[in-house]
N, C-alpha and C positions, 0 to 999 in steps of 0.2 A: 128060709126059715118061714114056715107057714105062720099065719096071723094069729092063731089062737097060742102056740109054741112063744112067739114074740111077747103076746101080753103076759102070758104065765111066767115069762124070765122077767119083765118087768115089775110085776107084783113081787117077784122072790127078791128081786134085788133091792127093792123099797125096804125090804125088811134086815137089809145086812147090817147098816149101819145108821142109827137114827141121827138125823141133822140136827146139829145145835143151833139153838134160838140165835136168830141174828141179832142187830143192835136194838135197843129200845125202841128206836124209832120207825122200826119195821112196820109195816102195814099189811093186810090182808090182801092176797092176790086178787085182781080183778076176774069177774065171770065171763067177759066177752072181749072181743078183740077190739083194740083202741083205735080212736080216729087219728090220722096223720094229716098234718097241716098242708101236705102238699100232694097234689094229685097224683097217684101213682101210675108211673109209666106214660106220661102226657108227653113227656120231651121239650115242656115249655118251662121257661123262668117263672118261677112264681113271685121272684124277687126276695127281699131280704129286710129288716129293719134294724137300724143301729143307731147309737146316737153317744155323743161325748159331753163331758163336763170339763172345762179347764183345761188347759194346754198341760197339764202335768198328769193328767190320767182321762181315763176314759172307761165306758161301758157299752156293750152291743148286745145283740140278740140274733139270730138267724133260725129262721123256722123252714126247712124245706130248702127251696134254691131250684136253679135251674141246672141243665147239664151242659157240659163243655161242649161246644159244636166243633172244636178244634181237633185234629188228629196228629200222631207223629209218624215221621218216618226216618229211617236210619238211625235211630236211637235219639232223637231230638225230641224232647215233650214241649207240649204248648198248653199251657194252664190258663182258665179262665175262673175269675173270682166269682164265688157265691153269695158270699156277704161281707162287707167291710165297714170297718169303723175308722175314719179318718179324722182328721183334726175339727172338722167341721160338721155340723148336725145334718144328717140326710133326712128327709121325709119318709114317712112310714109307708109300706105298700100293704095291700090286701092281700091276704093269702088264701087261696082257695080251698073248700073242705074238700077231703078225698072221696072219691065214689066208693061205693060198696067193692069191698075184694071179690073177684070171682071165686068160685068154689075150687080147689085145687084136688089133683087126683088124690093126694093124701089126706085132706079133709074128708074124711069119711062121712059120707049121709048118714050111716046107720049108728052114730056114737054121738055124744053131746058136744056142742060147740066148744072148741078148744078154750084152755083158762090161759088168759096172757097175764103177765106179771111186769108192772112197770118198775123200773129204776129211776131215780135221780144219782148221776156220775159226777161227783165233785172233784177236780183236779186244782191242785193248789202249787204254786212254783214260787220259788225266790230265787234269782240268781246273785251270786257275788262273788267278788274277787276277779271280775274280767275289766277288759279294757277296749275299745273302740264300740263301733257300732253293734249292736246286739240284734239278732232274730232268732225266736223258738217257734219249733215245730210241734204240734201236739196231734196223733192221729184219731180220727175220729171214726165212730159206729159207721158201719157201711151204710150207705146213703140209699141202694136199692131197696125198695121193699120186698120180703120173700114171707112164706107162710110161717117162719119161725122166727124172724126179728125185723123190727121197724124202728127207724130213727125218728124222733118225734120233735126234736129242736135242740138249740144251744142257745147259751149266752154266755157273757164273759163281762170281766170288770177289772180294771188294774190301774198302772201308771204308765202304760205303755204309749207311744207317739202314734200308733197306728195298729190296727189289728182286722183280722177276717179271716174269710174260709175260701180256700181255693180247692179245686176239683180237677184230678189227673184223669183224664179221660183214657188214656193207653192203660194205666194200672188200674182203673176203676175204684178209684179210692179219694176220700176228703181229708183235708189236714187243715187244722186251726194253725196260724201264724199270727206273731205279735212282733212290734219293731221298738227297739229304744234307741235313741241317738247317743252319740259319744259323750261320756260324763253325767250321763241321767243317774240319780239318785236310784237306790237298790231296786232294780226291776221286781216287781212283783204282779201276778197275774191268778185269777181264780176263772175256772171253765167250767161251766153247768152243762151235762149233757143229760137229754132225758130219752131212753130208749126201752121198747116194750119187747117183751121175749117170751117165747113158749118152748117147750121140750119140740126138737126135731126126729121125727119117725120115718123110717124107709119100711116100706110094705111091700113085697116080692111080688103079692098078690096082685098088686094095682098097677097098670101101665097106664099109659097116655099122656106122660107130662109133655109140655110143650117144650119143642125142640131149642137148643140153644144154638145162638148165633155161631156161624161159621168161623170168623175172626177171633172169638173167644175161644173155640176148641184148638184152633192152630196155635194160638198162643200157651194153651196149655198140653202142647204137645212137643214145644220147643226146648232146645239145651240152654240153660245158664249157667252162670258161672259157678253156683253152687249145686246145679243139678245136670249133670251129663247125664247122656241117654245111649251111650255107645259102650264098647269094651266091656269092661268088667261088669257094668250095671246091667248091660242087656243079657249076658250070659247067667247071671246071677236070677234075674227075671224068669229068663226061659227055662231053666232048672226049676224054677218055683212055680209055675204053672204047668210044666209037664205036656201033656197032650190036651189039656182042656181047651175047648175052642168059645165057650160062651164066654162075653165080656164079663158079667155079673160074677161067676165062676172064677173067672181070672182074676178079679179084683180080690175075691175072697181070699184066694189061694196066697197073693202076695201078703195080703193082710197077715194070714196065719204065718207066712214065713219071717216077716219083720217081727210079728210079738215074740214067735220062738227063738230068733236069732239075735236080737238086741237086748240091751240091759239100759236100766235107769241109773243114769251117775249124777248124785245130788251135788258132786263136787263142781261141776260144770258151772260158767257163769251165765246168768240171764235164763234164756231158754235153750240155749245151745249155739253152736255155729252154723249147722245145717251144712257141713262140707261132705257130701256124699262120697265123691271121688276119693278123700283121704280116707273116710272110714274103712271104705271097702280095702284100699290098697294096704292099709294096716292091719284089717282082721281085727279092730276094734271098734266093734260095732255099741258101744256104749255112748251115752249121751243124754241130753233131755229132750222135750218135746219137739223143737224144730228139726234136731238132728234125726230122730226116727219119723217124723212125719213126712221129711224130705227125702228120706231113703225109700218109704212108700210110693212119695210122687214119682221121684225118678225112674223105680222099677215098673211103674204103671204106663209113664211116657214111652220108656225105653221098647215096650212091646206094642205101642199104639193105641194106648187107651189114655183120653184126655184126663188130666190129674192137677190138682192144685192144693198148695199148702192155704189153710186159714190163719191169719195171726189175730190174737184177741186178748181179753183180760178174763179173768176170774172174777166175779162179783157177788157170789152169794156162796152159801155152805152147799153142800153134796147130800143128795139121797142115797148116794152109793157108797161113799168112802169118805171118810174127813177130809184126807188128803188131797181129794178131788175139788174142793170148795176152798172159798177163802171169805173170811170178813175182816172187819178192821181197816187197818191200812193196806191198801193193795198194791203199793209202790213197786213190788216185786214179785206178783203174781201173775205175770203174763203167760200165755199159754198157745200153742199151735195145735191146730187139728189139721185134718185133710179131708178132700173129697174127690171122687173120680166119677166120670159120665160115662154113661152107657144109653144109646137109643132105646126109646121107649119109657125108660126110667127117669132119666135126667141126671142129676148129682145126685151120688149117694154120700152120705156122711159116714166116716170113719174116726176112731180117735186111737190108735195102737199105742201113741205116748202114754195115754193115761191107764192103759191096760198095765205097761212096765212100771210105771209109777205105784198103781196099787200093788204089784206084785213086791216091790222093793218096800215100801211102807208098812204092808201088812205082812210081809213075812209069807208070802203065799206059795204053796208049792204046785207042781201042775195035776195033781189030783185033787186039789180042793176042789168042791162044789162051789164055792163062791169065784173061783175064777173061771172055772167051766161058764158060768152063768155070764159073767162079766164080759169074757171074749167073744160070746154070741152077741150080747147087747150091743156093745161098742162098734159093731160092724152094723151100721144103719142108724146110730142112736148119737145126738148130742144133746145132754142136758141143759136146761135154760139158765144156768148159773153162770154163764159165760158169755160176753159181748164179742162178737165177730168185728175186726176192724177192716181187713183187706187182703188179698191175696199176693199183693206186689211183690217182685222181686228186682233187684238191682234198681232201687229206688233213687230217682234225681229229685231232689227236693227243691222247689221252687225259691228261686233267688240264692241257692247256696253256692259256694265256690269249691267245696271239697270233693271227693269222689263220690260216686254212688254208693248207697248202703245196701248191703244183701237182704235187708226186709226192713220195715218199719213198724216197730211195735212198742218203742220207748220213745217219751218226749225228747227232742234233741235240741241243740242252741249252738250257736257259731258266732263268735266274738272276735272281731280283728282277725279274721281267716282261720281261728282256730276252730274245729268242732268237738263238741263233747255232748253226753247224752244224760238222761235221769240217773245212771248208776254212777256219775260223779259226785261224790257228796263233797268234794273241796268245791265245786262251783254251782250244784245243784241241790236245792232243799226242795224236796218233792214228795207230795202225799196226794193219795186219790182214795176218796172213800165211796161207797154205794150204800144207798138206802131204797126200801120198796115204798111205792108210793100209791096209795089208793084212789081211784079217779072214779 
């Protein structure tokens, strides 16, 4: 799509559905990029600071943090803490200011500076009806700075015995964890995360992006338990792309095939199961965002295009359609998007799941001009009302005893060897809210 056509489509979509007003405590978006407390891409630990009061509770904070230097082989993961709140107080560490971010090819010099929007995301958890030692894990916003999202820091409080943040270098994700001893009073926790966002645009007229690391691209071509890359998946992808050779056009052909052949199923739990092989074997290509996005990822990988799902959380209303945003309690509005890699352009964002959701929610038919524009827009565009957590699959939680998770998007807990997540209302009282912040 030419640049002028893309901007025209964006302007049209902004008129499709007026966004509802956010909560009363919402603030006006900032007009310049926010500063981050950790030097971007330095590869050095900037430390963290934390403190605790009394033996029955504690509070702590971490802004930035260092990268884990260890790696994993043969499926064994090695973790390194980023910040921790132990029983005793730790001295605070000085955090260096971030250097100015280099201009990215997508940050166009002939346009105004991008508008960043800052969010405070507050998660509150109470655990009940459990026995034994308890650990809780909460996925955090991705820690690597991008031109469309930055994690600005985290703070926490509660009656835990210890808490902190660890980084999984293989899965490239950060996870908060908290521990309670056996027999603790009703475990309670509050976690505040600060994240800056802006819209993400792909411009096909602009090349010259920084090349991705080879090990990352190899991981994004691998078969996983939920994402097979041979047999029926490969045959389906080959039919979708036909004789197309250009990788961007191949990605677009797969995106179009997924949009045309899947359906949105609101009856599925959470964001879906994402079992691509089961979907294709049954011929029932209905599901939620994880099912639809992982189908796109599997088809791309099967013909040699690196691709990955990106799991996250809706945190604001949408300018496109009301059903593509969320306000209030966000405990059940997790959402999975996807991206694929092409040389010269880097990672290209797509969101076939939201196209199918809009078709379902708005009862759009194939000739509806709103749908025509939305399909074009969501190939190469992510709206800023969503926080990216991670792209991890087959996730092994630090300190957990059970089997790996297919992906990590909901808070998890384990007590007495029994695993449960935030969807389990018998044990988990979970709320999460987001508010815009003016800085």
